[in-house]
PQR file of N, CA, C, O and H, with PARSE charges and radii, in Angstrom:
ATOM      1  N   UNK A   1       0.827  -1.494   0.067 -0.4000 1.5000
ATOM      2  CA  UNK A   1       0.213   0.108   0.022 -0.0000 2.0000
ATOM      3  C   UNK A   1       0.736   1.331  -0.035  0.5500 1.7000
ATOM      4  O   UNK A   1       1.789   1.377   0.602 -0.5500 1.4000
ATOM      5  N   UNK A   2       0.465   2.261  -0.492 -0.4000 1.5000
ATOM      6  CA  UNK A   2       1.309   3.675  -0.676 -0.0000 2.0000
ATOM      7  C   UNK A   2       0.471   4.432  -0.045  0.5500 1.7000
ATOM      8  O   UNK A   2      -0.707   4.207   0.233 -0.5500 1.4000
ATOM      9  H   UNK A   2      -0.390   2.224  -1.009  0.4000 1.0000
ATOM     10  N   UNK A   3       1.206   5.466   0.203 -0.4000 1.5000
ATOM     11  CA  UNK A   3       0.941   6.391   1.245 -0.0000 2.0000
ATOM     12  C   UNK A   3       1.067   7.955   0.544  0.5500 1.7000
ATOM     13  O   UNK A   3       1.966   8.423  -0.154 -0.5500 1.4000
ATOM     14  H   UNK A   3       2.163   5.648  -0.023  0.4000 1.0000
ATOM     15  N   UNK A   4      -0.158   8.535   1.005 -0.4000 1.5000
ATOM     16  CA  UNK A   4      -0.277  10.335   0.277 -0.0000 2.0000
ATOM     17  C   UNK A   4      -0.318  10.679   1.176  0.5500 1.7000
ATOM     18  O   UNK A   4      -0.836  10.036   2.089 -0.5500 1.4000
ATOM     19  H   UNK A   4      -0.889   8.155   1.572  0.4000 1.0000
ATOM     20  N   UNK A   5       0.466  12.416   1.403 -0.4000 1.5000
ATOM     21  CA  UNK A   5       0.110  12.829   2.368 -0.0000 2.0000
ATOM     22  C   UNK A   5      -0.329  14.337   1.887  0.5500 1.7000
ATOM     23  O   UNK A   5       0.241  14.911   0.959 -0.5500 1.4000
ATOM     24  H   UNK A   5       0.887  12.938   0.662  0.4000 1.0000
ATOM     25  N   UNK A   6      -1.297  14.844   2.555 -0.4000 1.5000
ATOM     26  CA  UNK A   6      -2.019  16.045   2.008 -0.0000 2.0000
ATOM     27  C   UNK A   6      -2.027  16.773   3.196  0.5500 1.7000
ATOM     28  O   UNK A   6      -1.872  16.279   4.313 -0.5500 1.4000
ATOM     29  H   UNK A   6      -1.760  14.377   3.309  0.4000 1.0000
ATOM     30  N   UNK A   7      -2.311  18.603   2.807 -0.4000 1.5000
ATOM     31  CA  UNK A   7      -2.753  19.284   3.830 -0.0000 2.0000
ATOM     32  C   UNK A   7      -4.269  19.197   3.789  0.5500 1.7000
ATOM     33  O   UNK A   7      -4.897  18.672   2.871 -0.5500 1.4000
ATOM     34  H   UNK A   7      -2.437  19.003   1.899  0.4000 1.0000
ATOM     35  N   UNK A   8      -4.824  19.786   4.921 -0.4000 1.5000
ATOM     36  CA  UNK A   8      -6.374  19.801   4.814 -0.0000 2.0000
ATOM     37  C   UNK A   8      -6.755  20.945   3.736  0.5500 1.7000
ATOM     38  O   UNK A   8      -7.836  20.834   3.157 -0.5500 1.4000
ATOM     39  H   UNK A   8      -4.313  20.213   5.668  0.4000 1.0000
ATOM     40  N   UNK A   9      -6.038  21.877   3.487 -0.4000 1.5000
ATOM     41  CA  UNK A   9      -6.796  22.422   2.377 -0.0000 2.0000
ATOM     42  C   UNK A   9      -6.536  21.762   1.111  0.5500 1.7000
ATOM     43  O   UNK A   9      -7.297  22.004   0.175 -0.5500 1.4000
ATOM     44  H   UNK A   9      -5.160  21.967   3.957  0.4000 1.0000
ATOM     45  N   UNK A  10      -5.633  21.017   0.966 -0.4000 1.5000
ATOM     46  CA  UNK A  10      -5.587  20.383  -0.427 -0.0000 2.0000
ATOM     47  C   UNK A  10      -6.559  19.281  -0.379  0.5500 1.7000
ATOM     48  O   UNK A  10      -6.992  18.927  -1.476 -0.5500 1.4000
ATOM     49  H   UNK A  10      -5.015  20.820   1.726  0.4000 1.0000
ATOM     50  N   UNK A  11      -7.024  18.620   0.737 -0.4000 1.5000
ATOM     51  CA  UNK A  11      -7.969  17.550   0.880 -0.0000 2.0000
ATOM     52  C   UNK A  11      -9.249  18.298   0.425  0.5500 1.7000
ATOM     53  O   UNK A  11      -9.989  17.861  -0.456 -0.5500 1.4000
ATOM     54  H   UNK A  11      -6.672  18.907   1.627  0.4000 1.0000
ATOM     55  N   UNK A  12      -9.426  19.303   1.005 -0.4000 1.5000
ATOM     56  CA  UNK A  12     -10.797  20.163   0.470 -0.0000 2.0000
ATOM     57  C   UNK A  12     -10.971  20.643  -0.742  0.5500 1.7000
ATOM     58  O   UNK A  12     -12.055  21.155  -1.020 -0.5500 1.4000
ATOM     59  H   UNK A  12      -8.824  19.658   1.721  0.4000 1.0000
ATOM     60  N   UNK A  13     -10.190  20.587  -1.464 -0.4000 1.5000
ATOM     61  CA  UNK A  13     -10.047  20.710  -2.760 -0.0000 2.0000
ATOM     62  C   UNK A  13     -11.289  19.653  -3.760  0.5500 1.7000
ATOM     63  O   UNK A  13     -11.968  19.982  -4.733 -0.5500 1.4000
ATOM     64  H   UNK A  13      -9.309  20.171  -1.238  0.4000 1.0000
ATOM     65  N   UNK A  14     -11.211  18.467  -3.105 -0.4000 1.5000
ATOM     66  CA  UNK A  14     -12.410  17.631  -3.922 -0.0000 2.0000
ATOM     67  C   UNK A  14     -12.916  16.780  -2.894  0.5500 1.7000
ATOM     68  O   UNK A  14     -12.266  16.408  -1.917 -0.5500 1.4000
ATOM     69  H   UNK A  14     -10.659  18.200  -2.315  0.4000 1.0000
ATOM     70  N   UNK A  15     -14.518  16.383  -3.240 -0.4000 1.5000
ATOM     71  CA  UNK A  15     -15.320  16.059  -2.407 -0.0000 2.0000
ATOM     72  C   UNK A  15     -14.898  14.798  -1.589  0.5500 1.7000
ATOM     73  O   UNK A  15     -14.013  14.157  -2.156 -0.5500 1.4000
ATOM     74  H   UNK A  15     -15.046  16.685  -4.034  0.4000 1.0000
ATOM     75  N   UNK A  16     -15.297  14.306  -0.443 -0.4000 1.5000
ATOM     76  CA  UNK A  16     -14.467  13.010   0.285 -0.0000 2.0000
ATOM     77  C   UNK A  16     -14.941  11.843  -0.555  0.5500 1.7000
ATOM     78  O   UNK A  16     -14.197  10.894  -0.803 -0.5500 1.4000
ATOM     79  H   UNK A  16     -16.016  14.826   0.018  0.4000 1.0000
ATOM     80  N   UNK A  17     -16.227  11.926  -1.004 -0.4000 1.5000
ATOM     81  CA  UNK A  17     -16.497  10.601  -1.541 -0.0000 2.0000
ATOM     82  C   UNK A  17     -15.084  10.259  -2.871  0.5500 1.7000
ATOM     83  O   UNK A  17     -14.672   9.111  -3.034 -0.5500 1.4000
ATOM     84  H   UNK A  17     -16.832  12.697  -0.802  0.4000 1.0000
ATOM     85  N   UNK A  18     -14.575  11.342  -3.608 -0.4000 1.5000
ATOM     86  CA  UNK A  18     -13.527  11.008  -4.629 -0.0000 2.0000
ATOM     87  C   UNK A  18     -12.466  10.635  -3.830  0.5500 1.7000
ATOM     88  O   UNK A  18     -11.782   9.661  -4.143 -0.5500 1.4000
ATOM     89  H   UNK A  18     -14.910  12.275  -3.476  0.4000 1.0000
ATOM     90  N   UNK A  19     -12.210  11.369  -2.704 -0.4000 1.5000
ATOM     91  CA  UNK A  19     -10.804  10.684  -2.033 -0.0000 2.0000
ATOM     92  C   UNK A  19     -10.742   9.137  -1.885  0.5500 1.7000
ATOM     93  O   UNK A  19      -9.837   8.360  -2.189 -0.5500 1.4000
ATOM     94  H   UNK A  19     -12.767  12.160  -2.449  0.4000 1.0000
ATOM     95  N   UNK A  20     -12.080   8.891  -1.279 -0.4000 1.5000
ATOM     96  CA  UNK A  20     -12.192   7.722  -0.795 -0.0000 2.0000
ATOM     97  C   UNK A  20     -12.160   6.425  -1.657  0.5500 1.7000
ATOM     98  O   UNK A  20     -11.675   5.362  -1.269 -0.5500 1.4000
ATOM     99  H   UNK A  20     -12.815   9.522  -1.032  0.4000 1.0000
ATOM    100  N   UNK A  21     -12.776   6.654  -2.961 -0.4000 1.5000
ATOM    101  CA  UNK A  21     -13.133   6.084  -4.138 -0.0000 2.0000
ATOM    102  C   UNK A  21     -11.255   5.770  -4.908  0.5500 1.7000
ATOM    103  O   UNK A  21     -10.841   4.774  -5.501 -0.5500 1.4000
ATOM    104  H   UNK A  21     -13.170   7.518  -3.276  0.4000 1.0000
ATOM    105  N   UNK A  22     -10.745   6.679  -4.661 -0.4000 1.5000
ATOM    106  CA  UNK A  22      -9.535   6.849  -5.077 -0.0000 2.0000
ATOM    107  C   UNK A  22      -8.499   6.008  -4.273  0.5500 1.7000
ATOM    108  O   UNK A  22      -7.614   5.294  -4.746 -0.5500 1.4000
ATOM    109  H   UNK A  22     -11.081   7.488  -4.179  0.4000 1.0000
ATOM    110  N   UNK A  23      -8.820   6.263  -2.805 -0.4000 1.5000
ATOM    111  CA  UNK A  23      -7.989   5.342  -1.979 -0.0000 2.0000
ATOM    112  C   UNK A  23      -8.327   3.866  -2.185  0.5500 1.7000
ATOM    113  O   UNK A  23      -7.489   2.965  -2.163 -0.5500 1.4000
ATOM    114  H   UNK A  23      -9.539   6.842  -2.421  0.4000 1.0000
ATOM    115  N   UNK A  24      -9.485   3.727  -2.363 -0.4000 1.5000
ATOM    116  CA  UNK A  24      -9.653   2.055  -2.555 -0.0000 2.0000
ATOM    117  C   UNK A  24      -9.308   1.641  -3.936  0.5500 1.7000
ATOM    118  O   UNK A  24      -9.022   0.445  -4.001 -0.5500 1.4000
ATOM    119  H   UNK A  24     -10.165   4.459  -2.381  0.4000 1.0000
ATOM    120  N   UNK A  25      -9.253   2.268  -5.026 -0.4000 1.5000
ATOM    121  CA  UNK A  25      -8.684   1.843  -6.322 -0.0000 2.0000
ATOM    122  C   UNK A  25      -7.443   2.104  -6.153  0.5500 1.7000
ATOM    123  O   UNK A  25      -6.907   1.584  -7.132 -0.5500 1.4000
ATOM    124  H   UNK A  25      -9.485   3.240  -4.973  0.4000 1.0000
ATOM    125  N   UNK A  26      -6.547   2.646  -5.446 -0.4000 1.5000
ATOM    126  CA  UNK A  26      -5.308   2.774  -5.500 -0.0000 2.0000
ATOM    127  C   UNK A  26      -4.610   1.872  -4.507  0.5500 1.7000
ATOM    128  O   UNK A  26      -3.421   1.558  -4.562 -0.5500 1.4000
ATOM    129  H   UNK A  26      -6.983   3.069  -4.651  0.4000 1.0000
ATOM    130  N   UNK A  27      -5.548   1.466  -3.527 -0.4000 1.5000
ATOM    131  CA  UNK A  27      -5.097   0.591  -2.409 -0.0000 2.0000
ATOM    132  C   UNK A  27      -3.796   1.749  -1.379  0.5500 1.7000
ATOM    133  O   UNK A  27      -2.710   1.385  -0.929 -0.5500 1.4000
ATOM    134  H   UNK A  27      -6.514   1.721  -3.482  0.4000 1.0000
ATOM    135  N   UNK A  28      -4.232   2.697  -1.312 -0.4000 1.5000
ATOM    136  CA  UNK A  28      -3.213   3.650  -0.175 -0.0000 2.0000
ATOM    137  C   UNK A  28      -3.886   4.363   0.659  0.5500 1.7000
ATOM    138  O   UNK A  28      -5.074   4.686   0.668 -0.5500 1.4000
ATOM    139  H   UNK A  28      -5.114   2.992  -1.677  0.4000 1.0000
ATOM    140  N   UNK A  29      -2.872   4.624   1.492 -0.4000 1.5000
ATOM    141  CA  UNK A  29      -3.419   5.369   2.654 -0.0000 2.0000
ATOM    142  C   UNK A  29      -3.196   7.040   2.622  0.5500 1.7000
ATOM    143  O   UNK A  29      -2.114   7.610   2.477 -0.5500 1.4000
ATOM    144  H   UNK A  29      -1.907   4.362   1.485  0.4000 1.0000
ATOM    145  N   UNK A  30      -4.347   7.588   2.776 -0.4000 1.5000
ATOM    146  CA  UNK A  30      -4.262   9.252   2.591 -0.0000 2.0000
ATOM    147  C   UNK A  30      -3.755   9.716   4.327  0.5500 1.7000
ATOM    148  O   UNK A  30      -4.373   9.380   5.337 -0.5500 1.4000
ATOM    149  H   UNK A  30      -5.226   7.126   2.894  0.4000 1.0000
ATOM    150  N   UNK A  31      -2.878  10.298   4.303 -0.4000 1.5000
ATOM    151  CA  UNK A  31      -2.699  11.238   5.538 -0.0000 2.0000
ATOM    152  C   UNK A  31      -3.062  12.365   5.260  0.5500 1.7000
ATOM    153  O   UNK A  31      -2.822  12.825   4.144 -0.5500 1.4000
ATOM    154  H   UNK A  31      -2.376  10.571   3.482  0.4000 1.0000
ATOM    155  N   UNK A  32      -3.793  13.154   6.306 -0.4000 1.5000
ATOM    156  CA  UNK A  32      -4.738  14.519   6.244 -0.0000 2.0000
ATOM    157  C   UNK A  32      -4.113  15.212   7.471  0.5500 1.7000
ATOM    158  O   UNK A  32      -4.396  14.868   8.619 -0.5500 1.4000
ATOM    159  H   UNK A  32      -3.988  12.780   7.213  0.4000 1.0000
ATOM    160  N   UNK A  33      -3.043  16.444   7.106 -0.4000 1.5000
ATOM    161  CA  UNK A  33      -2.208  16.927   8.179 -0.0000 2.0000
ATOM    162  C   UNK A  33      -3.407  18.326   8.393  0.5500 1.7000
ATOM    163  O   UNK A  33      -3.742  19.114   7.508 -0.5500 1.4000
ATOM    164  H   UNK A  33      -2.813  16.724   6.174  0.4000 1.0000
ATOM    165  N   UNK A  34      -3.811  18.314   9.615 -0.4000 1.5000
ATOM    166  CA  UNK A  34      -4.664  19.418  10.207 -0.0000 2.0000
ATOM    167  C   UNK A  34      -3.655  20.655  10.336  0.5500 1.7000
ATOM    168  O   UNK A  34      -2.450  20.490  10.531 -0.5500 1.4000
ATOM    169  H   UNK A  34      -3.539  17.674  10.334  0.4000 1.0000
ATOM    170  N   UNK A  35      -4.333  22.057  10.193 -0.4000 1.5000
ATOM    171  CA  UNK A  35      -3.142  22.901  10.784 -0.0000 2.0000
ATOM    172  C   UNK A  35      -3.010  23.139  12.391  0.5500 1.7000
ATOM    173  O   UNK A  35      -2.434  24.152  12.789 -0.5500 1.4000
ATOM    174  H   UNK A  35      -5.312  22.191  10.034  0.4000 1.0000
ATOM    175  N   UNK A  36      -3.494  22.291  13.214 -0.4000 1.5000
ATOM    176  CA  UNK A  36      -3.203  22.000  14.727 -0.0000 2.0000
ATOM    177  C   UNK A  36      -1.884  21.143  14.355  0.5500 1.7000
ATOM    178  O   UNK A  36      -1.058  21.073  15.265 -0.5500 1.4000
ATOM    179  H   UNK A  36      -3.961  21.468  12.891  0.4000 1.0000
ATOM    180  N   UNK A  37      -1.653  20.656  13.466 -0.4000 1.5000
ATOM    181  CA  UNK A  37      -0.396  19.516  13.710 -0.0000 2.0000
ATOM    182  C   UNK A  37      -0.831  18.266  13.936  0.5500 1.7000
ATOM    183  O   UNK A  37       0.049  17.406  13.967 -0.5500 1.4000
ATOM    184  H   UNK A  37      -2.324  20.713  12.727  0.4000 1.0000
ATOM    185  N   UNK A  38      -2.461  17.762  14.179 -0.4000 1.5000
ATOM    186  CA  UNK A  38      -2.810  16.592  14.220 -0.0000 2.0000
ATOM    187  C   UNK A  38      -3.007  15.935  12.918  0.5500 1.7000
ATOM    188  O   UNK A  38      -3.351  16.711  12.027 -0.5500 1.4000
ATOM    189  H   UNK A  38      -3.176  18.460  14.153  0.4000 1.0000
ATOM    190  N   UNK A  39      -2.851  14.476  12.524 -0.4000 1.5000
ATOM    191  CA  UNK A  39      -3.320  13.840  11.300 -0.0000 2.0000
ATOM    192  C   UNK A  39      -4.263  13.165  11.311  0.5500 1.7000
ATOM    193  O   UNK A  39      -4.538  12.797  12.454 -0.5500 1.4000
ATOM    194  H   UNK A  39      -2.571  13.846  13.249  0.4000 1.0000
ATOM    195  N   UNK A  40      -5.050  12.740  10.415 -0.4000 1.5000
ATOM    196  CA  UNK A  40      -5.806  11.790  10.391 -0.0000 2.0000
ATOM    197  C   UNK A  40      -5.470  10.961   9.027  0.5500 1.7000
ATOM    198  O   UNK A  40      -5.221  11.496   7.946 -0.5500 1.4000
ATOM    199  H   UNK A  40      -4.827  13.038   9.487  0.4000 1.0000
ATOM    200  N   UNK A  41      -5.514   9.401   9.300 -0.4000 1.5000
ATOM    201  CA  UNK A  41      -5.375   8.457   8.362 -0.0000 2.0000
ATOM    202  C   UNK A  41      -6.481   8.062   7.805  0.5500 1.7000
ATOM    203  O   UNK A  41      -7.439   7.976   8.575 -0.5500 1.4000
ATOM    204  H   UNK A  41      -5.717   8.967  10.178  0.4000 1.0000
ATOM    205  N   UNK A  42      -6.713   7.710   6.380 -0.4000 1.5000
ATOM    206  CA  UNK A  42      -7.522   6.874   5.994 -0.0000 2.0000
ATOM    207  C   UNK A  42      -6.832   5.868   5.345  0.5500 1.7000
ATOM    208  O   UNK A  42      -5.768   6.160   4.800 -0.5500 1.4000
ATOM    209  H   UNK A  42      -5.936   7.779   5.755  0.4000 1.0000
ATOM    210  N   UNK A  43      -7.285   4.631   5.303 -0.4000 1.5000
ATOM    211  CA  UNK A  43      -6.734   3.638   5.056 -0.0000 2.0000
ATOM    212  C   UNK A  43      -7.501   2.872   4.566  0.5500 1.7000
ATOM    213  O   UNK A  43      -8.502   2.784   5.277 -0.5500 1.4000
ATOM    214  H   UNK A  43      -8.149   4.393   5.746  0.4000 1.0000
ATOM    215  N   UNK A  44      -7.572   1.974   3.297 -0.4000 1.5000
ATOM    216  CA  UNK A  44      -9.386   1.151   2.872 -0.0000 2.0000
ATOM    217  C   UNK A  44      -8.498  -0.372   3.376  0.5500 1.7000
ATOM    218  O   UNK A  44      -7.316  -0.709   3.445 -0.5500 1.4000
ATOM    219  H   UNK A  44      -6.758   2.045   2.719  0.4000 1.0000
ATOM    220  N   UNK A  45      -9.847  -1.013   3.663 -0.4000 1.5000
ATOM    221  CA  UNK A  45      -9.623  -2.475   4.465 -0.0000 2.0000
ATOM    222  C   UNK A  45      -9.148  -3.072   3.419  0.5500 1.7000
ATOM    223  O   UNK A  45      -9.439  -2.503   2.367 -0.5500 1.4000
ATOM    224  H   UNK A  45     -10.807  -0.739   3.607  0.4000 1.0000
ATOM    225  N   UNK A  46      -8.302  -4.344   3.289 -0.4000 1.5000
ATOM    226  CA  UNK A  46      -8.026  -5.405   2.394 -0.0000 2.0000
ATOM    227  C   UNK A  46      -9.460  -6.171   2.300  0.5500 1.7000
ATOM    228  O   UNK A  46     -10.234  -6.458   3.214 -0.5500 1.4000
ATOM    229  H   UNK A  46      -8.066  -4.806   4.144  0.4000 1.0000
ATOM    230  N   UNK A  47      -9.567  -6.410   0.894 -0.4000 1.5000
ATOM    231  CA  UNK A  47     -10.495  -7.276   0.530 -0.0000 2.0000
ATOM    232  C   UNK A  47     -10.267  -8.751   1.286  0.5500 1.7000
ATOM    233  O   UNK A  47      -9.178  -9.280   1.505 -0.5500 1.4000
ATOM    234  H   UNK A  47      -8.939  -6.177   0.152  0.4000 1.0000
ATOM    235  N   UNK A  48     -11.542  -9.253   1.613 -0.4000 1.5000
ATOM    236  CA  UNK A  48     -11.294 -10.600   2.259 -0.0000 2.0000
ATOM    237  C   UNK A  48     -11.553 -11.550   0.896  0.5500 1.7000
ATOM    238  O   UNK A  48     -12.277 -11.205  -0.037 -0.5500 1.4000
ATOM    239  H   UNK A  48     -12.428  -8.823   1.436  0.4000 1.0000
ATOM    240  N   UNK A  49     -10.793 -12.850   0.976 -0.4000 1.5000
ATOM    241  CA  UNK A  49     -11.097 -13.846   0.044 -0.0000 2.0000
ATOM    242  C   UNK A  49     -12.021 -14.576   0.406  0.5500 1.7000
ATOM    243  O   UNK A  49     -12.295 -14.809   1.583 -0.5500 1.4000
ATOM    244  H   UNK A  49     -10.204 -13.130   1.735  0.4000 1.0000
ATOM    245  N   UNK A  50     -12.688 -15.082  -0.711 -0.4000 1.5000
ATOM    246  CA  UNK A  50     -13.882 -15.828  -0.183 -0.0000 2.0000
ATOM    247  C   UNK A  50     -13.183 -17.227   0.491  0.5500 1.7000
ATOM    248  O   UNK A  50     -12.075 -17.730   0.304 -0.5500 1.4000
ATOM    249  H   UNK A  50     -12.466 -14.893  -1.667  0.4000 1.0000
ATOM    250  N   UNK A  51     -14.231 -17.596   1.288 -0.4000 1.5000
ATOM    251  CA  UNK A  51     -14.019 -19.001   2.094 -0.0000 2.0000
ATOM    252  C   UNK A  51     -14.349 -20.402   1.091  0.5500 1.7000
ATOM    253  O   UNK A  51     -15.360 -20.502   0.397 -0.5500 1.4000
ATOM    254  H   UNK A  51     -15.130 -17.186   1.440  0.4000 1.0000
ATOM    255  N   UNK A  52     -13.635 -21.084   1.153 -0.4000 1.5000
ATOM    256  CA  UNK A  52     -13.308 -22.230   0.513 -0.0000 2.0000
ATOM    257  C   UNK A  52     -14.444 -23.289   0.669  0.5500 1.7000
ATOM    258  O   UNK A  52     -14.854 -23.568   1.795 -0.5500 1.4000
ATOM    259  H   UNK A  52     -12.813 -21.002   1.717  0.4000 1.0000
ATOM    260  N   UNK A  53     -14.968 -23.892  -0.470 -0.4000 1.5000
ATOM    261  CA  UNK A  53     -16.010 -24.866  -0.227 -0.0000 2.0000
ATOM    262  C   UNK A  53     -15.536 -25.912   0.180  0.5500 1.7000
ATOM    263  O   UNK A  53     -14.542 -26.313  -0.425 -0.5500 1.4000
ATOM    264  H   UNK A  53     -14.635 -23.665  -1.385  0.4000 1.0000
ATOM    265  N   UNK A  54     -16.017 -26.677   1.254 -0.4000 1.5000
ATOM    266  CA  UNK A  54     -15.786 -27.824   1.649 -0.0000 2.0000
ATOM    267  C   UNK A  54     -16.659 -29.185   1.186  0.5500 1.7000
ATOM    268  O   UNK A  54     -17.848 -29.178   0.867 -0.5500 1.4000
ATOM    269  H   UNK A  54     -16.825 -26.350   1.745  0.4000 1.0000
ATOM    270  N   UNK A  55     -15.702 -30.439   1.236 -0.4000 1.5000
ATOM    271  CA  UNK A  55     -16.746 -31.702   0.949 -0.0000 2.0000
ATOM    272  C   UNK A  55     -17.370 -31.883   2.168  0.5500 1.7000
ATOM    273  O   UNK A  55     -17.051 -31.477   3.286 -0.5500 1.4000
ATOM    274  H   UNK A  55     -14.736 -30.443   1.496  0.4000 1.0000
ATOM    275  N   UNK A  56     -18.319 -32.560   1.791 -0.4000 1.5000
ATOM    276  CA  UNK A  56     -18.946 -33.084   3.263 -0.0000 2.0000
ATOM    277  C   UNK A  56     -20.550 -33.234   3.286  0.5500 1.7000
ATOM    278  O   UNK A  56     -21.068 -33.188   2.170 -0.5500 1.4000
ATOM    279  H   UNK A  56     -18.578 -32.890   0.883  0.4000 1.0000
ATOM    280  N   UNK A  57     -21.282 -33.379   4.211 -0.4000 1.5000
ATOM    281  CA  UNK A  57     -22.526 -33.268   4.491 -0.0000 2.0000
ATOM    282  C   UNK A  57     -23.055 -33.383   6.046  0.5500 1.7000
ATOM    283  O   UNK A  57     -22.373 -34.028   6.843 -0.5500 1.4000
ATOM    284  H   UNK A  57     -20.861 -33.417   5.118  0.4000 1.0000
ATOM    285  N   UNK A  58     -24.143 -32.821   6.424 -0.4000 1.5000
ATOM    286  CA  UNK A  58     -24.754 -32.406   7.700 -0.0000 2.0000
ATOM    287  C   UNK A  58     -25.977 -33.918   7.598  0.5500 1.7000
ATOM    288  O   UNK A  58     -26.860 -34.269   6.815 -0.5500 1.4000
ATOM    289  H   UNK A  58     -24.697 -32.297   5.776  0.4000 1.0000
ATOM    290  N   UNK A  59     -25.591 -34.263   8.417 -0.4000 1.5000
ATOM    291  CA  UNK A  59     -26.388 -35.911   8.609 -0.0000 2.0000
ATOM    292  C   UNK A  59     -27.928 -35.555   9.117  0.5500 1.7000
ATOM    293  O   UNK A  59     -28.100 -34.622   9.902 -0.5500 1.4000
ATOM    294  H   UNK A  59     -24.873 -33.979   9.053  0.4000 1.0000
ATOM    295  N   UNK A  60     -28.898 -36.247   8.688 -0.4000 1.5000
ATOM    296  CA  UNK A  60     -30.247 -36.243   9.294 -0.0000 2.0000
ATOM    297  C   UNK A  60     -30.215 -36.272  10.705  0.5500 1.7000
ATOM    298  O   UNK A  60     -29.520 -37.140  11.232 -0.5500 1.4000
ATOM    299  H   UNK A  60     -28.759 -37.005   8.050  0.4000 1.0000
ATOM    300  N   UNK A  61     -30.990 -35.291  11.578 -0.4000 1.5000
ATOM    301  CA  UNK A  61     -31.145 -35.180  12.791 -0.0000 2.0000
ATOM    302  C   UNK A  61     -29.818 -34.870  13.682  0.5500 1.7000
ATOM    303  O   UNK A  61     -29.759 -35.054  14.898 -0.5500 1.4000
ATOM    304  H   UNK A  61     -31.555 -34.585  11.150  0.4000 1.0000
ATOM    305  N   UNK A  62     -28.926 -34.446  12.995 -0.4000 1.5000
ATOM    306  CA  UNK A  62     -27.676 -33.680  13.633 -0.0000 2.0000
ATOM    307  C   UNK A  62     -27.941 -32.971  15.059  0.5500 1.7000
ATOM    308  O   UNK A  62     -27.339 -33.114  16.123 -0.5500 1.4000
ATOM    309  H   UNK A  62     -28.974 -34.297  12.007  0.4000 1.0000
ATOM    310  N   UNK A  63     -29.304 -31.967  14.642 -0.4000 1.5000
ATOM    311  CA  UNK A  63     -29.530 -30.846  15.628 -0.0000 2.0000
ATOM    312  C   UNK A  63     -29.967 -31.946  17.110  0.5500 1.7000
ATOM    313  O   UNK A  63     -29.411 -31.791  18.197 -0.5500 1.4000
ATOM    314  H   UNK A  63     -29.793 -31.852  13.777  0.4000 1.0000
ATOM    315  N   UNK A  64     -30.904 -32.886  16.892 -0.4000 1.5000
ATOM    316  CA  UNK A  64     -31.743 -33.295  18.052 -0.0000 2.0000
ATOM    317  C   UNK A  64     -30.400 -34.152  18.714  0.5500 1.7000
ATOM    318  O   UNK A  64     -30.388 -34.202  19.943 -0.5500 1.4000
ATOM    319  H   UNK A  64     -31.356 -33.012  16.009  0.4000 1.0000
ATOM    320  N   UNK A  65     -29.352 -34.778  18.038 -0.4000 1.5000
ATOM    321  CA  UNK A  65     -28.579 -35.442  18.431 -0.0000 2.0000
ATOM    322  C   UNK A  65     -27.739 -34.886  19.478  0.5500 1.7000
ATOM    323  O   UNK A  65     -27.372 -35.505  20.477 -0.5500 1.4000
ATOM    324  H   UNK A  65     -29.362 -34.737  17.039  0.4000 1.0000
ATOM    325  N   UNK A  66     -27.395 -33.414  19.127 -0.4000 1.5000
ATOM    326  CA  UNK A  66     -26.573 -32.351  19.973 -0.0000 2.0000
ATOM    327  C   UNK A  66     -27.045 -32.234  21.426  0.5500 1.7000
ATOM    328  O   UNK A  66     -26.275 -32.242  22.387 -0.5500 1.4000
ATOM    329  H   UNK A  66     -27.694 -32.912  18.316  0.4000 1.0000
ATOM    330  N   UNK A  67     -28.377 -32.123  21.505 -0.4000 1.5000
ATOM    331  CA  UNK A  67     -29.150 -32.095  22.772 -0.0000 2.0000
ATOM    332  C   UNK A  67     -29.359 -33.516  23.338  0.5500 1.7000
ATOM    333  O   UNK A  67     -30.189 -33.506  24.248 -0.5500 1.4000
ATOM    334  H   UNK A  67     -29.003 -32.116  20.725  0.4000 1.0000
ATOM    335  N   UNK A  68     -29.014 -34.343  23.154 -0.4000 1.5000
ATOM    336  CA  UNK A  68     -29.655 -35.786  24.059 -0.0000 2.0000
ATOM    337  C   UNK A  68     -28.733 -36.184  25.027  0.5500 1.7000
ATOM    338  O   UNK A  68     -28.977 -37.148  25.752 -0.5500 1.4000
ATOM    339  H   UNK A  68     -28.340 -34.352  22.415  0.4000 1.0000
TER
END
């Protein structure tokens, strides 16, 4: 993931939705520096892989067997 550092004034030049879409598309972290010296990080979450399909079956009556 790459990192882009912006000032608050640079960040305000475009709508928030544009910044968010671009961060996800490029998989980059946006660091916004506020005038007071604080920073805000905007980092997209990684995409999760699909769970594998497992072979097997659930036997009839499994639920009743658990409570016996």
